[in-house]
Each structure stands twice: as C-alpha cells, then as structure tokens.
N, C-alpha and C positions, 0 to 999 in steps of 0.2 A: 880472653875476653874479643876476643877478634872472631873466634869465631862460634861464638854465642850470639854474637850480631848478626855473622852471616845469616845462623842459623835463622835468626827472627827474620832475618830480610827473605829468605825461601821460605818459610812458611807465608810471611805476609801475600808474598807473590803468588802461592798454590793459591791463598784464600780469594784472592782478585779473579785470576783465571777463573776460578769455580761461577765466582760472582758473575764475570762475564758473560761465562758460557749458557747459566741459567736466566739472565735479564734479559729481554726481547732487544734487540738493538735500537739506537736513538733512531734510526730512519726508518724502523716500521712505525708507521701512522698508531696515535693513538688509539682508534676507532677497532684498529685492528688487534688489539693490545686487549682490549678492553672485551670483543667480540671472543678472543680466544679462551679468556680465562673465564667467562661467563658463559659460554655455551661451548666446551671443549668437545664433543662428541662432532660437529659439521666441520665439512673439508674445506679445508680455504681455496678456491681455484682464481686465475688469474685470464681474463681473456682480453682480446684488440679487439671491439668491433665499432666500426665507422669512425677507423682509425683512434680511436680513445680508448684507455686502459681499463678494464671495468675487474675490481676484486670484490667477489662475493664470497660467503660462505655456506653449505647447504647441505643437507643429512648425504646419508651413504645411501643412496634411492634412486633409480633411474628413473622412473615416474617421476618424482617429485622435482628430481634435479632438470629433467627435460621443460617440465612445466613451469617452472622458476625463472632459468634461463631465459626462453622465451619471452617471458616477462622482464626483465633485466634489460635484453637486448633490443625492447622499446622503448625503453625508458630513456629519456633524455636527458638526467644529471649528471652533471660532470665533479670530479673532486670530492667522489662520495666511495661509501663502504655498504654493498650489502647483504644483508642475512636473513635464513629465513629460520622462525620459530613454528611447530605443532602444538596442536592442544589437542586433548581426547574428549570430543564433545560427549563421547555414551554412543553415539550411532556411527560417527566419521569423525574423520580429523579436518579440525581446522588450520591449514595453511597462512599464514602472512608473511609476507616478503617486507623487508623495512630497510630503509635505506639511512644513513646517518652520515653526517660529516667526517673528514678525514680526521679533522684536529678536533673532535665533540671529546668532552670528558664526563660526559654522563648517557650512558645508551638511554635510560629509563624517559630523560625530559625530553634527548636533541632526537631519537628517533621517529620518523615519520612512517607512516602505510604508504606502501605504492601499491600491493593489491594483495588480492584474500582470494585462496581456494581450497575447494573442501576434496578430500578425496575418502576413499574406503577405508574400513577398519585396519584391513591387511595390503591396504597401499597399492593395491592393482590397477586402482581407476581413480581419476580425475572427474570427481562430480559432474556434471551440468546442470544449469536452473530446472533444465526437462527432465531431470532424475527426480528430480524432489517435487516437482507440480506435476499433480494427475493428469493422464495425457489423456483424457476424455473431452470433447470441444466444450462441455459446458462450464469445466474446470478451467480450461484453458481461456474460453473468452470472459469469465468470471476475473481471472487474473489480470488480463488484461486492462480489462475496465478498472480492476483497482489501482493498477500502476496509470492508466491516464488520469484518474481521477487525483492520485499523491501529485501527479505532475503538472495539473494545471493549478489545484490548488498549495501547490507548493511554489510557486512563482506566479509571474505576472505575463500573461499571454494576451498580445494585440492579437485585435479581428482581424490582420493579415495573417498570424499567426496559428490561429485556431483553426482551422480546418486542414491546411498539413501536417500540423503536429498529432493533430486526434490523429489520422490516418497514419503517419509512424510508427504513430504506441499501437495500433490496434494490430499492425501486422509486423511488431516485431518479431525476431527468433529470440527463443529461450532456451540455446542452445550455446548461450553463452556460459564460464567455468568462472569466470571474474565475479564472486558472489560469498556469500557468508552469514551465517544465520545462529541464532543461539533463540533460549528458550522466551525472547522480547521480541528483537525485530531480522528481517529478511534485508542484507545490504545487498546491493548491487549495481555495478556501473553499466551506463547506457553506453549505444553506440557514438561512434564521434560523430554521426551524423544528425544526432539530437544534441542542439547546442543550449536547448533551454534549461536544462536541469543534467548534471553529469553523475552524479550518485542520489541512488533512490533508497528510502528506508521504510520497508512496508512493517505497521504493528504486527506482529505475529498472529495476535486474538482474531485479528480480522480475516486473515488469509488461514488460517489454520485448517478448516475445511476443506481447503482446495491443495491440500500435500498430500502425499503418498503416505501411508499409515506406517512406514517406519520412520518419519522425520516429523509426525504429528507431536504436538504438544499436549499432554493429560487436559480432559477439558472439564473444568470441573462445575461448569453450569449444568451439567447431564445429572447432576446428583441434589440440583433444586427444588425444591416442592413444585408443584404445578400450580399456578392460582389461574382465577377468572378474569381474562383479557378480551380485549376490544380495542380495533386499531378506527380512529375517526380519521377521515380521507375528506378530501375539499376539493374539488374539480374544476378548471374554468377560468379563476382566477389570475392574477388580482385585480380586484377593484376596489376604488373608494368607498368608505362607506362601510359596503358590507362585511368587506374583509378586516377592516379595522375593527367592526363591533363584533367578531368572530375570536381574533385575535383577545381581544380584549376579556372577551369570557373565559377564555383557554387561560390565559395567564390569571383571573382570578379564581379559577380552580384549579392552577399549577398543574395542567395537563399538557400533552406532549399531543401534538398530529401530523399529519403530512398533508402535504398540499401537491395538489397538481396544475402546475401552471401551463397554460397556453401561452406560445412563445410572443403572440403580439401583443397580447395583456401586460407579459412582463417587460415589453419593449418600452410601453406606454408608461406603463406605473414602477421604476426600478426601486424607486424609494420603498415602495410597498415591498417588493421584493427581498427587501434588505432587512425590513421590518419583519418580514415569517424568520427569516435567518437569525435575525437577533433574537429575537423570541425563542429560542430553541428547538424550532421545527421543524421537520425534514420537508425537504423540495423534492418533485419529481418532475418529468415531463409529460405534457398531456399534448404534442404536437405544437404544431405554429396556429392554424387556424384552424382546426378538429374538423378535418375533411374524415370520409369514408378509407380507411388505410386501404382494404383491401381492394379499392379501387383506384389505387393508384401503383404507377411503375416505381422498379426499385429505385431508379436517380429522382423520383420527386418525393419517395420517403425515406430519402436519404438528407434531402433538403430540407425537409419537413423537420429530422431531429437536429441538422445540422444549426438551424435558425433558433431553437425553441436554446439549443443547449448554449448556443454561444449570447442571448438575451440574457439569461437567467446567471449566464458567469461574469459575462460584463457589469449587472445589476449588482449582486453578491457576493462574487468570486469564489462560486459553491458549479462542481461540476456536476451536474443531475446525473446517477446513477439506473435511478428506476422509469419506468415509462409506466405509462397509462393508455391504453387506446380509447382513442374517442368508441363509443355506442359499446367500447367491449370487443369491438370487431379487430380481427386478427386472424390469420391462417400461416401457413410456412413459408411464405416469399415475407409478411410482415415479421415473424419472428427470427428467421436469420439474415434479415437486413438490418435492424434496428441492434440486435447483440445487446439485451441488455432485459434485466427481469420483466416479465408482463404482469402488473399488478390490478388485477380484478377486483371483484367484489361478491360477494353472498349476499349480502344485504342491501335492497336499492331504495333509498328512503321517498325517492320519487318526488322531493322536494320541489324540483323541477315545476311541478305542478302546481307550485305555491298553494298546497293542502289547509295548511295552518296549524299548529301547533298541534293539536288534538288528535288529528289524524295523520301526521309525524308522526308523532311518537307511538301511537297506536300500529304502525308499520314496523316500526323497531322492536316493539314489544312482542308481537306476534315473533319475528324471526331470530331474533339475536339468542347468539349462543357462543359459548367463551371460543376461544379465537376468530371473532366474524370480523370481518373486514365492511365498515358502512360507509357507503358513500352518499355521499351530500355534494352541495355546491355552492362555493362562498361568494358566487355573484348575486346571491339572492337575501337580501333584506331578513325577507320572512323568514328563513333558513337561521342565518343569524338569530331573530327573535324569540325563534324556539330551543335555540341551543340549550340554553341553563336547564329547561325543563327536562331536555331528551340526558343532560349531562347529571341531575340530580335522580333521573331514575335508574340509570346508569349503576350511579356509585351506591343507591339503596342496595341494590340488587348484586351486590357485593364485584361489581367488574372495576379493577384496574385499567386505566388506557394506557396508550402505547402508541411508538411511532411503527412503521411499518418496519423498519429494520429492526427494531424490537421486538418484533412478533414472532420473527424468523431468528431469533437471535442473531442478526448480522450472516446469517449464512444463507446468500439468494445467488440465484445461478442466473444468467440466459438462456435464450432457449425454454425458458420455463413460464407456466403461466400458473397466477397463484389468485387463488379466491378467497381464500381463508386460512387461517394456521394449519388445517388438518386437512388439505383440498390444495396439491400442486400437480397441476399435469404439462 
C-alpha cells in the first residue's frame, strides 16, 4: 500500500513538473503570453531605450525589424508591449505596429496602433509616400493641393494660421514612410511641426489618378456610358439679389454649378458664400479684386490667392482648389505661382454686355457642344433673368449639368489650363 501511494505521488509530481514547464511563468506579463500564443512566428526582443526597458515582438526580417525598432525607439509609451503584424495587400505588405498594456487580457480590444508602414512584396524595401505618388510636377502639386484642402477643412484654421499653414503644406516632403493605404483611403502622419492636424485620411477615389500604376485601384467610371454634359460657371460674385436669384433657379431645376468668387465680394457677403456651399455648388477662386494677373509680380499674385482663399474659407469653411484667372489672362509665371487647376471656358456668353435673354441664348445655342464650359456672371440680374430659358433649352437638347469637378471626374491638375472637357493644355 505504501509503495502504491509513493508511486502515485511520483506520478503526480512528474505531471506537475511537466505542467510548470509548458505553462508560462507568472512573472511573464499577460500581454506577452497572448502575443506568443497569437503570433508564434514573431521574435521576442528586449531593449533598454532611454533608461526604459521595452519589450517587442517582430518578424525575422532585418528590414522590417529595423524600421519597427526605430518607431519603437521614438514611442513614449511606458509599461507596455509592442508587436507588429503584416498584411498582404496584393502589391505590397502593410505592416502595423501595435502597443498594448502589459496587463491586457485581450489583444483585439486593447491594442492601439503606434504606426503603419508598407514594404515591397519581397520585403527588400520600405515604401515611401513618394514611391506611391507619381513623380511629375503636376501630380505632386495636385496631391499637395488635395492634402491642403483636407487639412483646412478637417479643422478650424485661424486667420493668423492660414498663410503659414498653407505654406507648410505646400512644401511638405513626401519621403515619409509612416503611411498606409487600401482600396478606400490613404492614411499618413504629418510632421510634428504641423500641429493643426496629426493624421490625414484621403479618400482613394479622389487621388487614385495621382498614384503610380502599380498602386492604382481599378477605375469603374471608365466603363460608364458617355453623356452630353455641360458646366455652368458664374464669375465675379457673390452679389445680393442676382446671386440669390441664380441660386433659386438652379435649385428649382436641381442643377449644380460652379461659382468663381472674387475675394473682396466673398468678404463683403460671407452669408452668400455659405449659401452657395449649402446649396451644393462648387466654389473656386477668381482673385481678390479682378486684376490682370499677367501684369502682377509673383508676390502680388500670391497675395491675390491668399486673400481670396482666406475670405472664402472664413465664410464657408471651404479651401478653394479651382482658380479662374480674370479675363482668362495667364502665363507661365501665373501657372507656377498659383499652383491650382486654371479653369478657362469655351463659351463666353458675353452677358457682361447685358444683351438680354434672346441674344444671350443665341450665343450659347451657336457654340454649345458636349463638354462645354459656359462663362456667365452672377453679378448681373439680366443673367439671372435669362437663366431659366438657357437651362430649358439645354435640357431639351439632351444636356446634363455638372460642376467643374464632375466634368473632369475629379481628375484635375495644377499647371494645366482647362477650356472644355476635351481641351486641356
């Protein structure tokens, strides 16, 4: 009997030892146990950085390890564990660095993203944003313009911040690796020197045409049946009375148009600027006080742009990305200084002569074709009075009405002049 009890004791002892060997030590933080169970291929490493012991789990790849270690080194988190996961995004890897409290009981709910970066399929290169965006001047300028618009409209920028922030964003480097993107959006971090917004999320469908071909998402719009379209544009406003009448007519016909505003008028009538926005129309800049831009020096050009952009922004929280030069006057200096798509026209209604409805309509009838950009002015009541007749004629002729952005399927470039849907120079 004693021998049997002794044997049972030995067996139980052996079982206990085996269990202790395979059960993690209670001194190992719970988060590390969870990571080891969920991601057994990751290597555990411990480093002392700035007198802090940091534990992290990374894949067995020098390139990814070096990039992640740099990000961990810059992180200020304490009493946490870091780990990195990689996801195959068809043409590249999306690497996500997480941080989780050492006492965490659930990785899924408690993990926070520290940073993301992308690497090539063979994991031999960490991708920079500049690898994703086309390298030509027009694409780079268009991307920075989209970035600037996002930042301004995602936050409230004060008058004092407006010009410095715009300059910072226009000169930003695209050599950052802290970004990620998928079929829906591109996310990346701004430099610490830009304090207004830390993270940027740009919808892919608005910048897809700016991406290198390897990273573009299939564009379904190319398969759509072409339609007869025309873009109505109105210059020089807003102006009480005539602009109100035009907005009422456009609303009656459920038509969206594009208004190119003078900064001085936007500043005088901010409620009208806001009304144009609230009615769903596009708003562009038309300079501050309608000078001949080709006669201005670069610093005077910049002042015209900044003052107008600020007036429109303060009135309706819109950062205008489209520009129409007064009189259509532009040259290389104007193009390179303004750095926005320059929207010209191929039909001048000559409504500034106040010709009356019949003459104005005849001008449009003789020149309109699919893709036309029609120039009118919302500062003339005679134009407002003629607009219902013009719209009825175009509708009966089978035309659909679009904003300038819609006319070009949101694929517009700075350093380019647009005269109609099929005429960009």
